[in-house]
All heavy atoms as a GROMACS GRO file, in nm:
protein
  599
    1MET      N    1   1.394  -0.960  -0.592
    1MET     CA    2   1.526  -0.948  -0.542
    1MET      C    3   1.600  -0.832  -0.618
    1MET      O    4   1.590  -0.826  -0.741
    1MET     CB    5   1.603  -1.078  -0.557
    1MET     CG    6   1.743  -1.072  -0.514
    1MET     SD    7   1.818  -1.236  -0.518
    1MET     CE    8   1.963  -1.205  -0.431
    2ILE      N    9   1.663  -0.753  -0.548
    2ILE     CA   10   1.738  -0.641  -0.604
    2ILE      C   11   1.876  -0.688  -0.643
    2ILE      O   12   1.947  -0.744  -0.560
    2ILE     CB   13   1.747  -0.523  -0.504
    2ILE    CG1   14   1.607  -0.478  -0.464
    2ILE    CG2   15   1.826  -0.408  -0.563
    2ILE    CD1   16   1.601  -0.377  -0.348
    3LEU      N   17   1.913  -0.665  -0.769
    3LEU     CA   18   2.040  -0.717  -0.819
    3LEU      C   19   2.147  -0.610  -0.846
    3LEU      O   20   2.264  -0.643  -0.858
    3LEU     CB   21   2.020  -0.797  -0.946
    3LEU     CG   22   1.926  -0.916  -0.932
    3LEU    CD1   23   1.900  -0.981  -1.068
    3LEU    CD2   24   1.983  -1.018  -0.832
    4ASN      N   25   2.102  -0.483  -0.854
    4ASN     CA   26   2.202  -0.380  -0.885
    4ASN      C   27   2.155  -0.243  -0.828
    4ASN      O   28   2.043  -0.232  -0.773
    4ASN     CB   29   2.223  -0.370  -1.036
    4ASN     CG   30   2.094  -0.344  -1.113
    4ASN    OD1   31   2.018  -0.259  -1.077
    4ASN    ND2   32   2.073  -0.424  -1.218
    5GLU      N   33   2.241  -0.142  -0.839
    5GLU     CA   34   2.213  -0.012  -0.781
    5GLU      C   35   2.092   0.058  -0.846
    5GLU      O   36   2.016   0.122  -0.775
    5GLU     CB   37   2.339   0.073  -0.799
    5GLU     CG   38   2.332   0.204  -0.724
    5GLU     CD   39   2.338   0.189  -0.573
    5GLU    OE1   40   2.385   0.084  -0.519
    5GLU    OE2   41   2.288   0.280  -0.503
    6ARG      N   42   2.071   0.034  -0.973
    6ARG     CA   43   1.954   0.093  -1.039
    6ARG      C   44   1.827   0.037  -0.979
    6ARG      O   45   1.733   0.112  -0.947
    6ARG     CB   46   1.959   0.065  -1.191
    6ARG     CG   47   1.844   0.123  -1.267
    6ARG     CD   48   1.857   0.095  -1.416
    6ARG     NE   49   1.747   0.149  -1.490
    6ARG     CZ   50   1.627   0.088  -1.507
    6ARG    NH1   51   1.609  -0.032  -1.455
    6ARG    NH2   52   1.533   0.143  -1.576
    7GLN      N   53   1.815  -0.095  -0.964
    7GLN     CA   54   1.700  -0.155  -0.901
    7GLN      C   55   1.683  -0.107  -0.759
    7GLN      O   56   1.571  -0.089  -0.713
    7GLN     CB   57   1.709  -0.305  -0.910
    7GLN     CG   58   1.698  -0.364  -1.048
    7GLN     CD   59   1.717  -0.512  -1.051
    7GLN    OE1   60   1.764  -0.572  -0.957
    7GLN    NE2   61   1.680  -0.576  -1.165
    8TYR      N   62   1.793  -0.090  -0.691
    8TYR     CA   63   1.789  -0.043  -0.552
    8TYR      C   64   1.727   0.099  -0.546
    8TYR      O   65   1.638   0.122  -0.462
    8TYR     CB   66   1.930  -0.039  -0.495
    8TYR     CG   67   1.945   0.027  -0.362
    8TYR    CD1   68   1.901  -0.040  -0.245
    8TYR    CD2   69   1.996   0.154  -0.347
    8TYR    CE1   70   1.912   0.021  -0.123
    8TYR    CE2   71   2.008   0.216  -0.222
    8TYR     CZ   72   1.965   0.146  -0.111
    8TYR     OH   73   1.976   0.207   0.011
    9MET      N   74   1.768   0.185  -0.634
    9MET     CA   75   1.712   0.321  -0.637
    9MET      C   76   1.564   0.322  -0.674
    9MET      O   77   1.489   0.397  -0.616
    9MET     CB   78   1.793   0.410  -0.732
    9MET     CG   79   1.938   0.424  -0.692
    9MET     SD   80   1.964   0.489  -0.526
    9MET     CE   81   1.908   0.652  -0.547
   10ILE      N   82   1.523   0.238  -0.767
   10ILE     CA   83   1.384   0.227  -0.807
   10ILE      C   84   1.302   0.176  -0.688
   10ILE      O   85   1.194   0.230  -0.660
   10ILE     CB   86   1.368   0.137  -0.929
   10ILE    CG1   87   1.427   0.206  -1.053
   10ILE    CG2   88   1.223   0.098  -0.951
   10ILE    CD1   89   1.440   0.119  -1.172
   11THR      N   90   1.354   0.079  -0.619
   11THR     CA   91   1.282   0.020  -0.502
   11THR      C   92   1.268   0.124  -0.392
   11THR      O   93   1.163   0.135  -0.330
   11THR     CB   94   1.356  -0.104  -0.453
   11THR    OG1   95   1.367  -0.199  -0.558
   11THR    CG2   96   1.282  -0.167  -0.336
   12LYS      N   97   1.372   0.204  -0.367
   12LYS     CA   98   1.366   0.307  -0.266
   12LYS      C   99   1.255   0.410  -0.305
   12LYS      O  100   1.183   0.457  -0.214
   12LYS     CB  101   1.499   0.378  -0.250
   12LYS     CG  102   1.610   0.291  -0.192
   12LYS     CD  103   1.590   0.255  -0.050
   12LYS     CE  104   1.626   0.372   0.039
   12LYS     NZ  105   1.617   0.348   0.181
   13ALA      N  106   1.245   0.442  -0.432
   13ALA     CA  107   1.140   0.538  -0.476
   13ALA      C  108   1.002   0.476  -0.455
   13ALA      O  109   0.908   0.545  -0.413
   13ALA     CB  110   1.164   0.574  -0.622
   14GLN      N  111   0.990   0.348  -0.485
   14GLN     CA  112   0.861   0.278  -0.460
   14GLN      C  113   0.824   0.279  -0.316
   14GLN      O  114   0.711   0.293  -0.278
   14GLN     CB  115   0.868   0.136  -0.516
   14GLN     CG  116   0.870   0.131  -0.667
   14GLN     CD  117   0.888  -0.015  -0.714
   14GLN    OE1  118   0.962  -0.093  -0.655
   14GLN    NE2  119   0.822  -0.048  -0.824
   15ILE      N  120   0.923   0.259  -0.229
   15ILE     CA  121   0.899   0.260  -0.086
   15ILE      C  122   0.847   0.396  -0.041
   15ILE      O  123   0.751   0.405   0.036
   15ILE     CB  124   1.030   0.223  -0.008
   15ILE    CG1  125   1.059   0.072  -0.024
   15ILE    CG2  126   1.020   0.262   0.138
   15ILE    CD1  127   1.192   0.028   0.029
   16ARG      N  128   0.909   0.506  -0.090
   16ARG     CA  129   0.857   0.639  -0.056
   16ARG      C  130   0.715   0.659  -0.102
   16ARG      O  131   0.632   0.715  -0.029
   16ARG     CB  132   0.950   0.743  -0.114
   16ARG     CG  133   1.085   0.755  -0.043
   16ARG     CD  134   1.166   0.875  -0.087
   16ARG     NE  135   1.203   0.868  -0.227
   16ARG     CZ  136   1.310   0.805  -0.271
   16ARG    NH1  137   1.392   0.744  -0.190
   16ARG    NH2  138   1.341   0.804  -0.401
   17LYS      N  139   0.680   0.610  -0.222
   17LYS     CA  140   0.546   0.625  -0.274
   17LYS      C  141   0.446   0.548  -0.185
   17LYS      O  142   0.337   0.594  -0.155
   17LYS     CB  143   0.534   0.577  -0.418
   17LYS     CG  144   0.599   0.671  -0.514
   17LYS     CD  145   0.589   0.619  -0.658
   17LYS     CE  146   0.667   0.709  -0.753
   17LYS     NZ  147   0.660   0.651  -0.891
   18LEU      N  148   0.483   0.425  -0.149
   18LEU     CA  149   0.395   0.342  -0.068
   18LEU      C  150   0.376   0.404   0.071
   18LEU      O  151   0.265   0.407   0.126
   18LEU     CB  152   0.452   0.201  -0.051
   18LEU     CG  153   0.426   0.107  -0.166
   18LEU    CD1  154   0.505  -0.024  -0.148
   18LEU    CD2  155   0.277   0.072  -0.174
   19GLN      N  156   0.485   0.458   0.131
   19GLN     CA  157   0.474   0.523   0.258
   19GLN      C  158   0.382   0.643   0.252
   19GLN      O  159   0.298   0.663   0.340
   19GLN     CB  160   0.612   0.565   0.310
   19GLN     CG  161   0.698   0.445   0.351
   19GLN     CD  162   0.843   0.480   0.381
   19GLN    OE1  163   0.898   0.574   0.322
   19GLN    NE2  164   0.902   0.408   0.471
   20SER      N  165   0.389   0.717   0.146
   20SER     CA  166   0.301   0.832   0.128
   20SER      C  167   0.155   0.790   0.108
   20SER      O  168   0.066   0.848   0.169
   20SER     CB  169   0.348   0.912   0.006
   20SER     OG  170   0.262   1.018  -0.023
   21ALA      N  171   0.133   0.684   0.031
   21ALA     CA  172   0.002   0.632   0.012
   21ALA      C  173  -0.060   0.584   0.141
   21ALA      O  174  -0.179   0.609   0.170
   21ALA     CB  175   0.004   0.522  -0.092
   22ILE      N  176   0.018   0.514   0.224
   22ILE     CA  177  -0.030   0.465   0.353
   22ILE      C  178  -0.061   0.580   0.444
   22ILE      O  179  -0.165   0.581   0.509
   22ILE     CB  180   0.076   0.373   0.414
   22ILE    CG1  181   0.086   0.242   0.338
   22ILE    CG2  182   0.047   0.346   0.562
   22ILE    CD1  183   0.209   0.157   0.373
   23GLU      N  184   0.022   0.678   0.444
   23GLU     CA  185   0.000   0.803   0.528
   23GLU      C  186  -0.130   0.869   0.482
   23GLU      O  187  -0.213   0.906   0.569
   23GLU     CB  188   0.117   0.894   0.510
   23GLU     CG  189   0.133   0.999   0.615
   23GLU     CD  190   0.260   1.077   0.598
   23GLU    OE1  191   0.370   1.018   0.618
   23GLU    OE2  192   0.251   1.195   0.568
   24ASN      N  193  -0.149   0.888   0.355
   24ASN     CA  194  -0.273   0.951   0.303
   24ASN      C  195  -0.395   0.867   0.337
   24ASN      O  196  -0.497   0.921   0.373
   24ASN     CB  197  -0.266   0.973   0.153
   24ASN     CG  198  -0.165   1.080   0.116
   24ASN    OD1  199  -0.134   1.168   0.195
   24ASN    ND2  200  -0.115   1.074  -0.006
   25LEU      N  201  -0.385   0.736   0.324
   25LEU     CA  202  -0.497   0.647   0.353
   25LEU      C  203  -0.538   0.656   0.502
   25LEU      O  204  -0.651   0.654   0.539
   25LEU     CB  205  -0.463   0.503   0.313
   25LEU     CG  206  -0.578   0.404   0.326
   25LEU    CD1  207  -0.693   0.444   0.236
   25LEU    CD2  208  -0.525   0.266   0.288
   26ARG      N  209  -0.439   0.662   0.588
   26ARG     CA  210  -0.464   0.666   0.733
   26ARG      C  211  -0.536   0.796   0.773
   26ARG      O  212  -0.602   0.798   0.872
   26ARG     CB  213  -0.335   0.651   0.810
   26ARG     CG  214  -0.285   0.514   0.809
   26ARG     CD  215  -0.175   0.485   0.906
   26ARG     NE  216  -0.141   0.346   0.907
   26ARG     CZ  217  -0.019   0.296   0.920
   26ARG    NH1  218   0.083   0.384   0.937
   26ARG    NH2  219   0.007   0.168   0.925
   27GLU      N  220  -0.518   0.899   0.692
   27GLU     CA  221  -0.585   1.027   0.720
   27GLU      C  222  -0.735   1.020   0.680
   27GLU      O  223  -0.813   1.107   0.724
   27GLU     CB  224  -0.517   1.142   0.642
   27GLU     CG  225  -0.382   1.173   0.694
   27GLU     CD  226  -0.307   1.275   0.608
   27GLU    OE1  227  -0.364   1.323   0.506
   27GLU    OE2  228  -0.192   1.303   0.641
   28LYS      N  229  -0.769   0.921   0.599
   28LYS     CA  230  -0.906   0.911   0.548
   28LYS      C  231  -0.974   0.788   0.605
   28LYS      O  232  -1.018   0.700   0.532
   28LYS     CB  233  -0.902   0.904   0.395
   28LYS     CG  234  -0.845   1.027   0.330
   28LYS     CD  235  -0.829   1.007   0.182
   28LYS     CE  236  -0.757   1.126   0.123
   28LYS     NZ  237  -0.729   1.108  -0.018
   29VAL      N  238  -0.989   0.780   0.734
   29VAL     CA  239  -1.048   0.666   0.797
   29VAL      C  240  -1.196   0.667   0.766
   29VAL      O  241  -1.265   0.766   0.773
   29VAL     CB  242  -1.027   0.673   0.952
   29VAL    CG1  243  -1.097   0.557   1.023
   29VAL    CG2  244  -0.880   0.677   0.985
   30PRO      N  245  -1.249   0.548   0.727
   30PRO     CA  246  -1.393   0.542   0.686
   30PRO      C  247  -1.483   0.558   0.807
   30PRO      O  248  -1.439   0.532   0.921
   30PRO     CB  249  -1.405   0.400   0.626
   30PRO     CG  250  -1.298   0.322   0.691
   30PRO     CD  251  -1.185   0.419   0.717
   31PRO      N  252  -1.609   0.596   0.784
   31PRO     CA  253  -1.702   0.608   0.893
   31PRO      C  254  -1.722   0.475   0.963
   31PRO      O  255  -1.724   0.369   0.901
   31PRO     CB  256  -1.833   0.653   0.822
   31PRO     CG  257  -1.799   0.676   0.681
   31PRO     CD  258  -1.666   0.625   0.652
   32GLU      N  259  -1.745   0.481   1.093
   32GLU     CA  260  -1.760   0.359   1.175
   32GLU      C  261  -1.886   0.280   1.135
   32GLU      O  262  -1.894   0.159   1.152
   32GLU     CB  263  -1.765   0.394   1.322
   32GLU     CG  264  -1.629   0.435   1.378
   32GLU     CD  265  -1.528   0.321   1.375
   32GLU    OE1  266  -1.563   0.210   1.408
   32GLU    OE2  267  -1.412   0.345   1.344
   33ASP      N  268  -1.990   0.352   1.088
   33ASP     CA  269  -2.118   0.282   1.059
   33ASP      C  270  -2.121   0.215   0.924
   33ASP      O  271  -2.218   0.150   0.890
   33ASP     CB  272  -2.232   0.383   1.073
   33ASP     CG  273  -2.220   0.501   0.975
   33ASP    OD1  274  -2.112   0.519   0.918
   33ASP    OD2  275  -2.320   0.568   0.955
   34ASN      N  276  -2.021   0.231   0.842
   34ASN     CA  277  -2.020   0.168   0.708
   34ASN      C  278  -1.922   0.050   0.708
   34ASN      O  279  -1.803   0.064   0.685
   34ASN     CB  280  -1.980   0.275   0.600
   34ASN     CG  281  -2.001   0.224   0.461
   34ASN    OD1  282  -1.995   0.105   0.435
   34ASN    ND2  283  -2.025   0.318   0.371
   35GLU      N  284  -1.977  -0.067   0.730
   35GLU     CA  285  -1.898  -0.189   0.741
   35GLU      C  286  -1.822  -0.224   0.610
   35GLU      O  287  -1.705  -0.260   0.614
   35GLU     CB  288  -1.988  -0.308   0.781
   35GLU     CG  289  -1.908  -0.429   0.828
   35GLU     CD  290  -1.830  -0.398   0.955
   35GLU    OE1  291  -1.872  -0.321   1.041
   35GLU    OE2  292  -1.723  -0.461   0.970
   36ASN      N  293  -1.885  -0.205   0.496
   36ASN     CA  294  -1.819  -0.229   0.369
   36ASN      C  295  -1.699  -0.141   0.346
   36ASN      O  296  -1.592  -0.185   0.303
   36ASN     CB  297  -1.914  -0.216   0.249
   36ASN     CG  298  -2.013  -0.329   0.239
   36ASN    OD1  299  -1.988  -0.442   0.290
   36ASN    ND2  300  -2.128  -0.303   0.181
   37GLU      N  301  -1.712  -0.014   0.376
   37GLU     CA  302  -1.601   0.080   0.366
   37GLU      C  303  -1.490   0.046   0.460
   37GLU      O  304  -1.372   0.056   0.428
   37GLU     CB  305  -1.647   0.223   0.382
   37GLU     CG  306  -1.725   0.278   0.265
   37GLU     CD  307  -1.642   0.284   0.137
   37GLU    OE1  308  -1.522   0.325   0.143
   37GLU    OE2  309  -1.695   0.245   0.034
   38LYS      N  310  -1.526   0.007   0.582
   38LYS     CA  311  -1.424  -0.032   0.683
   38LYS      C  312  -1.342  -0.152   0.633
   38LYS      O  313  -1.223  -0.156   0.642
   38LYS     CB  314  -1.488  -0.062   0.819
   38LYS     CG  315  -1.519   0.058   0.897
   38LYS     CD  316  -1.589   0.034   1.029
   38LYS     CE  317  -1.557  -0.096   1.096
   38LYS     NZ  318  -1.631  -0.113   1.224
   39LEU      N  319  -1.413  -0.253   0.580
   39LEU     CA  320  -1.346  -0.371   0.530
   39LEU      C  321  -1.255  -0.337   0.410
   39LEU      O  322  -1.144  -0.390   0.398
   39LEU     CB  323  -1.447  -0.480   0.491
   39LEU     CG  324  -1.520  -0.546   0.609
   39LEU    CD1  325  -1.628  -0.637   0.557
   39LEU    CD2  326  -1.422  -0.620   0.697
   40ARG      N  327  -1.306  -0.255   0.321
   40ARG     CA  328  -1.227  -0.212   0.204
   40ARG      C  329  -1.104  -0.136   0.248
   40ARG      O  330  -0.994  -0.162   0.200
   40ARG     CB  331  -1.314  -0.128   0.110
   40ARG     CG  332  -1.241  -0.088  -0.016
   40ARG     CD  333  -1.325  -0.006  -0.109
   40ARG     NE  334  -1.438  -0.088  -0.157
   40ARG     CZ  335  -1.566  -0.048  -0.156
   40ARG    NH1  336  -1.600   0.071  -0.111
   40ARG    NH2  337  -1.663  -0.123  -0.202
   41TYR      N  338  -1.120  -0.049   0.344
   41TYR     CA  339  -1.008   0.028   0.398
   41TYR      C  340  -0.904  -0.062   0.458
   41TYR      O  341  -0.785  -0.052   0.431
   41TYR     CB  342  -1.067   0.126   0.506
   41TYR     CG  343  -0.961   0.200   0.582
   41TYR    CD1  344  -0.902   0.315   0.534
   41TYR    CD2  345  -0.922   0.155   0.710
   41TYR    CE1  346  -0.809   0.383   0.607
   41TYR    CE2  347  -0.827   0.223   0.781
   41TYR     CZ  348  -0.769   0.337   0.730
   41TYR     OH  349  -0.675   0.402   0.801
   42GLN      N  350  -0.951  -0.156   0.545
   42GLN     CA  351  -0.856  -0.248   0.609
   42GLN      C  352  -0.784  -0.334   0.508
   42GLN      O  353  -0.663  -0.359   0.521
   42GLN     CB  354  -0.930  -0.333   0.712
   42GLN     CG  355  -0.981  -0.258   0.832
   42GLN     CD  356  -1.074  -0.335   0.919
   42GLN    OE1  357  -1.125  -0.443   0.877
   42GLN    NE2  358  -1.097  -0.291   1.040
   43SER      N  359  -0.857  -0.380   0.411
   43SER     CA  360  -0.796  -0.464   0.307
   43SER      C  361  -0.689  -0.389   0.227
   43SER      O  362  -0.577  -0.437   0.204
   43SER     CB  363  -0.905  -0.515   0.212
   43SER     OG  364  -0.848  -0.588   0.108
   44TYR      N  365  -0.724  -0.267   0.187
   44TYR     CA  366  -0.632  -0.186   0.110
   44TYR      C  367  -0.509  -0.152   0.193
   44TYR      O  368  -0.392  -0.160   0.148
   44TYR     CB  369  -0.701  -0.063   0.056
   44TYR     CG  370  -0.622   0.019  -0.041
   44TYR    CD1  371  -0.559  -0.039  -0.150
   44TYR    CD2  372  -0.607   0.158  -0.026
   44TYR    CE1  373  -0.486   0.036  -0.240
   44TYR    CE2  374  -0.536   0.231  -0.117
   44TYR     CZ  375  -0.474   0.172  -0.225
   44TYR     OH  376  -0.401   0.242  -0.313
   45LEU      N  377  -0.528  -0.111   0.318
   45LEU     CA  378  -0.420  -0.075   0.405
   45LEU      C  379  -0.330  -0.196   0.429
   45LEU      O  380  -0.208  -0.184   0.427
   45LEU     CB  381  -0.472  -0.021   0.535
   45LEU     CG  382  -0.369   0.034   0.635
   45LEU    CD1  383  -0.288   0.147   0.574
   45LEU    CD2  384  -0.435   0.085   0.761
   46GLY      N  385  -0.389  -0.309   0.449
   46GLY     CA  386  -0.312  -0.437   0.468
   46GLY      C  387  -0.228  -0.468   0.346
   46GLY      O  388  -0.115  -0.512   0.357
   47SER      N  389  -0.288  -0.449   0.229
   47SER     CA  390  -0.214  -0.473   0.107
   47SER      C  391  -0.097  -0.383   0.087
   47SER      O  392   0.014  -0.426   0.051
   47SER     CB  393  -0.312  -0.460  -0.011
   47SER     OG  394  -0.247  -0.472  -0.136
   48LEU      N  395  -0.116  -0.257   0.113
   48LEU     CA  396  -0.007  -0.159   0.102
   48LEU      C  397   0.104  -0.188   0.203
   48LEU      O  398   0.222  -0.185   0.168
   48LEU     CB  399  -0.059  -0.017   0.121
   48LEU     CG  400  -0.148   0.040   0.013
   48LEU    CD1  401  -0.200   0.180   0.054
   48LEU    CD2  402  -0.078   0.048  -0.120
   49ASN      N  403   0.064  -0.221   0.325
   49ASN     CA  404   0.165  -0.254   0.429
   49ASN      C  405   0.242  -0.381   0.391
   49ASN      O  406   0.361  -0.388   0.417
   49ASN     CB  407   0.095  -0.268   0.564
   49ASN     CG  408   0.071  -0.132   0.629
   49ASN    OD1  409   0.158  -0.047   0.629
   49ASN    ND2  410  -0.044  -0.117   0.689
   50GLY      N  411   0.175  -0.478   0.335
   50GLY     CA  412   0.240  -0.600   0.294
   50GLY      C  413   0.344  -0.575   0.184
   50GLY      O  414   0.453  -0.628   0.187
   51GLU      N  415   0.304  -0.497   0.087
   51GLU     CA  416   0.394  -0.458  -0.023
   51GLU      C  417   0.513  -0.380   0.032
   51GLU      O  418   0.629  -0.406  -0.009
   51GLU     CB  419   0.325  -0.378  -0.130
   51GLU     CG  420   0.405  -0.341  -0.248
   51GLU     CD  421   0.446  -0.463  -0.335
   51GLU    OE1  422   0.377  -0.563  -0.333
   51GLU    OE2  423   0.544  -0.447  -0.406
   52LEU      N  424   0.490  -0.286   0.121
   52LEU     CA  425   0.595  -0.208   0.181
   52LEU      C  426   0.694  -0.298   0.254
   52LEU      O  427   0.816  -0.284   0.240
   52LEU     CB  428   0.535  -0.103   0.274
   52LEU     CG  429   0.638  -0.015   0.349
   52LEU    CD1  430   0.724   0.065   0.255
   52LEU    CD2  431   0.566   0.076   0.448
   53GLU      N  432   0.641  -0.387   0.332
   53GLU     CA  433   0.730  -0.482   0.410
   53GLU      C  434   0.817  -0.564   0.317
   53GLU      O  435   0.936  -0.584   0.342
   53GLU     CB  436   0.640  -0.570   0.496
   53GLU     CG  437   0.720  -0.657   0.590
   53GLU     CD  438   0.796  -0.584   0.693
   53GLU    OE1  439   0.748  -0.478   0.741
   53GLU    OE2  440   0.904  -0.629   0.733
   54GLU      N  441   0.756  -0.612   0.207
   54GLU     CA  442   0.834  -0.690   0.112
   54GLU      C  443   0.947  -0.612   0.051
   54GLU      O  444   1.060  -0.661   0.037
   54GLU     CB  445   0.738  -0.743   0.002
   54GLU     CG  446   0.805  -0.837  -0.094
   54GLU     CD  447   0.712  -0.892  -0.201
   54GLU    OE1  448   0.596  -0.921  -0.164
   54GLU    OE2  449   0.754  -0.907  -0.313
   55LEU      N  450   0.919  -0.486   0.009
   55LEU     CA  451   1.024  -0.402  -0.049
   55LEU      C  452   1.132  -0.371   0.054
   55LEU      O  453   1.252  -0.366   0.021
   55LEU     CB  454   0.961  -0.276  -0.106
   55LEU     CG  455   0.872  -0.296  -0.228
   55LEU    CD1  456   0.809  -0.162  -0.272
   55LEU    CD2  457   0.944  -0.360  -0.344
   56LEU      N  458   1.091  -0.345   0.178
   56LEU     CA  459   1.189  -0.313   0.283
   56LEU      C  460   1.281  -0.435   0.303
   56LEU      O  461   1.402  -0.418   0.324
   56LEU     CB  462   1.122  -0.274   0.409
   56LEU     CG  463   1.054  -0.136   0.410
   56LEU    CD1  464   0.965  -0.118   0.534
   56LEU    CD2  465   1.155  -0.025   0.396
   57GLU      N  466   1.223  -0.554   0.299
   57GLU     CA  467   1.307  -0.674   0.315
   57GLU      C  468   1.402  -0.691   0.200
   57GLU      O  469   1.521  -0.729   0.218
   57GLU     CB  470   1.214  -0.797   0.323
   57GLU     CG  471   1.143  -0.812   0.452
   57GLU     CD  472   1.040  -0.924   0.454
   57GLU    OE1  473   1.038  -1.008   0.361
   57GLU    OE2  474   0.960  -0.929   0.550
   58GLN      N  475   1.362  -0.659   0.077
   58GLN     CA  476   1.447  -0.668  -0.040
   58GLN      C  477   1.564  -0.567  -0.024
   58GLN      O  478   1.678  -0.599  -0.059
   58GLN     CB  479   1.370  -0.639  -0.168
   58GLN     CG  480   1.278  -0.753  -0.206
   58GLN     CD  481   1.206  -0.728  -0.336
   58GLN    OE1  482   1.244  -0.645  -0.414
   58GLN    NE2  483   1.097  -0.799  -0.353
   59VAL      N  484   1.536  -0.446   0.022
   59VAL     CA  485   1.639  -0.348   0.039
   59VAL      C  486   1.739  -0.398   0.145
   59VAL      O  487   1.862  -0.385   0.124
   59VAL     CB  488   1.579  -0.210   0.083
   59VAL    CG1  489   1.685  -0.116   0.136
   59VAL    CG2  490   1.511  -0.148  -0.038
   60GLU      N  491   1.692  -0.451   0.252
   60GLU     CA  492   1.778  -0.502   0.357
   60GLU      C  493   1.871  -0.615   0.305
   60GLU      O  494   1.988  -0.618   0.332
   60GLU     CB  495   1.696  -0.549   0.475
   60GLU     CG  496   1.777  -0.589   0.595
   60GLU     CD  497   1.851  -0.468   0.661
   60GLU    OE1  498   1.801  -0.356   0.651
   60GLU    OE2  499   1.957  -0.493   0.721
   61GLU      N  500   1.808  -0.702   0.229
   61GLU     CA  501   1.883  -0.815   0.169
   61GLU      C  502   1.993  -0.761   0.075
   61GLU      O  503   2.107  -0.806   0.077
   61GLU     CB  504   1.787  -0.905   0.092
   61GLU     CG  505   1.856  -1.025   0.032
   61GLU     CD  506   1.756  -1.116  -0.040
   61GLU    OE1  507   1.638  -1.111  -0.012
   61GLU    OE2  508   1.802  -1.193  -0.127
   62TYR      N  509   1.959  -0.664  -0.006
   62TYR     CA  510   2.051  -0.604  -0.096
   62TYR      C  511   2.166  -0.539  -0.022
   62TYR      O  512   2.288  -0.557  -0.056
   62TYR     CB  513   1.988  -0.501  -0.191
   62TYR     CG  514   2.083  -0.433  -0.289
   62TYR    CD1  515   2.134  -0.500  -0.395
   62TYR    CD2  516   2.121  -0.304  -0.266
   62TYR    CE1  517   2.220  -0.440  -0.487
   62TYR    CE2  518   2.211  -0.240  -0.356
   62TYR     CZ  519   2.258  -0.310  -0.462
   62TYR     OH  520   2.348  -0.252  -0.547
   63LYS      N  521   2.139  -0.464   0.082
   63LYS     CA  522   2.241  -0.400   0.162
   63LYS      C  523   2.335  -0.504   0.225
   63LYS      O  524   2.457  -0.485   0.227
   63LYS     CB  525   2.179  -0.314   0.274
   63LYS     CG  526   2.114  -0.185   0.224
   63LYS     CD  527   2.059  -0.110   0.343
   63LYS     CE  528   1.998   0.019   0.302
   63LYS     NZ  529   1.942   0.090   0.418
   64ASN      N  530   2.278  -0.612   0.272
   64ASN     CA  531   2.360  -0.717   0.331
   64ASN      C  532   2.452  -0.784   0.228
   64ASN      O  533   2.567  -0.809   0.256
   64ASN     CB  534   2.271  -0.826   0.396
   64ASN     CG  535   2.203  -0.777   0.522
   64ASN    OD1  536   2.252  -0.683   0.588
   64ASN    ND2  537   2.096  -0.841   0.558
   65LEU      N  538   2.401  -0.805   0.108
   65LEU     CA  539   2.486  -0.860   0.002
   65LEU      C  540   2.597  -0.765  -0.038
   65LEU      O  541   2.707  -0.806  -0.060
   65LEU     CB  542   2.401  -0.893  -0.121
   65LEU     CG  543   2.301  -1.012  -0.107
   65LEU    CD1  544   2.210  -1.019  -0.228
   65LEU    CD2  545   2.380  -1.139  -0.087
   66GLU      N  546   2.562  -0.638  -0.046
   66GLU     CA  547   2.665  -0.538  -0.078
   66GLU      C  548   2.770  -0.530   0.027
   66GLU      O  549   2.890  -0.515  -0.001
   66GLU     CB  550   2.598  -0.401  -0.103
   66GLU     CG  551   2.525  -0.393  -0.234
   66GLU     CD  552   2.616  -0.409  -0.353
   66GLU    OE1  553   2.718  -0.342  -0.366
   66GLU    OE2  554   2.585  -0.497  -0.440
   67ALA      N  555   2.732  -0.538   0.154
   67ALA     CA  556   2.828  -0.531   0.265
   67ALA      C  557   2.920  -0.651   0.258
   67ALA      O  558   3.040  -0.637   0.285
   67ALA     CB  559   2.754  -0.527   0.399
   68ARG      N  560   2.870  -0.770   0.221
   68ARG     CA  561   2.955  -0.887   0.212
   68ARG      C  562   3.054  -0.870   0.097
   68ARG      O  563   3.171  -0.914   0.107
   68ARG     CB  564   2.871  -1.011   0.184
   68ARG     CG  565   2.797  -1.055   0.306
   68ARG     CD  566   2.725  -1.186   0.280
   68ARG     NE  567   2.620  -1.203   0.372
   68ARG     CZ  568   2.507  -1.270   0.351
   68ARG    NH1  569   2.491  -1.331   0.237
   68ARG    NH2  570   2.416  -1.280   0.439
   69LYS      N  571   3.014  -0.807  -0.014
   69LYS     CA  572   3.106  -0.786  -0.124
   69LYS      C  573   3.222  -0.696  -0.084
   69LYS      O  574   3.335  -0.719  -0.120
   69LYS     CB  575   3.033  -0.723  -0.244
   69LYS     CG  576   2.946  -0.818  -0.321
   69LYS     CD  577   2.882  -0.745  -0.438
   69LYS     CE  578   2.780  -0.829  -0.507
   69LYS     NZ  579   2.713  -0.754  -0.613
   70ILE      N  580   3.187  -0.591  -0.009
   70ILE     CA  581   3.289  -0.496   0.036
   70ILE      C  582   3.384  -0.560   0.136
   70ILE      O  583   3.505  -0.546   0.129
   70ILE     CB  584   3.224  -0.371   0.098
   70ILE    CG1  585   3.150  -0.294  -0.013
   70ILE    CG2  586   3.323  -0.281   0.161
   70ILE    CD1  587   3.060  -0.180   0.039
   71LEU      N  588   3.330  -0.637   0.233
   71LEU     CA  589   3.408  -0.696   0.335
   71LEU      C  590   3.480  -0.820   0.285
   71LEU      O  591   3.585  -0.859   0.340
   71LEU     CB  592   3.323  -0.729   0.457
   71LEU     CG  593   3.262  -0.613   0.531
   71LEU    CD1  594   3.169  -0.664   0.638
   71LEU    CD2  595   3.369  -0.523   0.584
   72GLY      N  596   3.422  -0.894   0.191
   72GLY     CA  597   3.476  -1.020   0.146
   72GLY      C  598   3.580  -1.005   0.044
   72GLY      O  599   3.684  -1.049   0.026
   0.00000   0.00000   0.00000
């Protein structure tokens, strides 16, 4: 959970790094004939996407809390 602006900025930087890592990984699709590499690729990509989704949810939650503070 993001509690302050500093954590928010750090999380945004982590999101950019994860997005870049996902983009780079998608450019390096493993050969179709190597089942182990395909599984490793899918696992790693799934892990990165899961982490990205979690951080995006935290950012959204923080923005909603901040909006309530301003409006409330």
